[in-house]
C-alpha positions in Angstrom: 0.0 0.0 0.0 1.0 3.6 -0.6 2.8 5.0 2.4 0.9 8.2 2.4 -2.5 6.5 2.9 -4.2 7.1 6.2 -5.4 4.2 8.3 -9.0 5.3 7.5 -8.2 5.2 3.8 -6.7 1.7 4.1 -9.8 0.6 6.0 -12.0 2.0 3.2 -10.0 0.3 0.5 -10.4 -3.0 2.4 -14.1 -2.5 2.7 -14.5 -1.6 -1.0 -12.6 -4.7 -2.0 -15.0 -6.8 0.0 -17.7 -5.6 -2.4 -16.1 -7.7 -5.1 -14.3 -7.1 -8.4 -17.3 -5.9 -10.4 -18.1 -3.2 -7.8 -14.5 -2.0 -7.5 -14.0 -1.9 -11.3 -17.2 0.2 -11.6 -16.0 2.5 -8.8 -12.7 3.0 -10.6 -14.4 3.6 -13.9 -16.7 6.2 -12.3 -13.8 7.9 -10.7 -11.9 8.1 -13.9 -15.0 9.7 -15.6 -15.0 12.3 -12.8 -18.1 11.1 -11.1 -18.5 11.6 -7.4 -17.9 8.5 -5.4 -20.1 8.5 -2.3 -17.9 6.0 -0.4 -15.0 8.5 -0.8 -16.8 11.8 -0.2 -15.2 12.3 3.2 -11.7 12.3 1.8 -9.6 15.1 0.4 -9.2 15.0 -3.4 -5.5 14.1 -3.1 -6.3 11.1 -0.9 -9.2 10.0 -3.2 -6.6 9.9 -6.0 -4.3 7.7 -3.9 -7.2 5.4 -3.0 -8.2 5.1 -6.7 -4.6 4.4 -7.6 -4.3 1.7 -5.0 -7.6 0.1 -6.0 -6.4 0.1 -9.6 -3.2 -1.6 -8.7 -5.1 -4.2 -6.7 -7.5 -4.9 -9.5 -4.6 -5.3 -12.0 -3.7 -8.5 -10.2 -7.3 -9.8 -10.4 -8.0 -8.7 -13.9 -5.0 -10.7 -15.2 -6.7 -14.0 -14.1 
């Protein structure tokens, strides 16, 4: 995980991953389109970017299978 992520961000990432690949991929797509992500609304924009980057890296592993 990125060293600048807060504990709350890491917990949120873990919770989002529990929703499954389809939901996480949709969230990533929505974020890339500039759509508001309700689950991330309490985070600063810079941390949202880190969270999306982290989710993208995690999903890269799963999308290869």
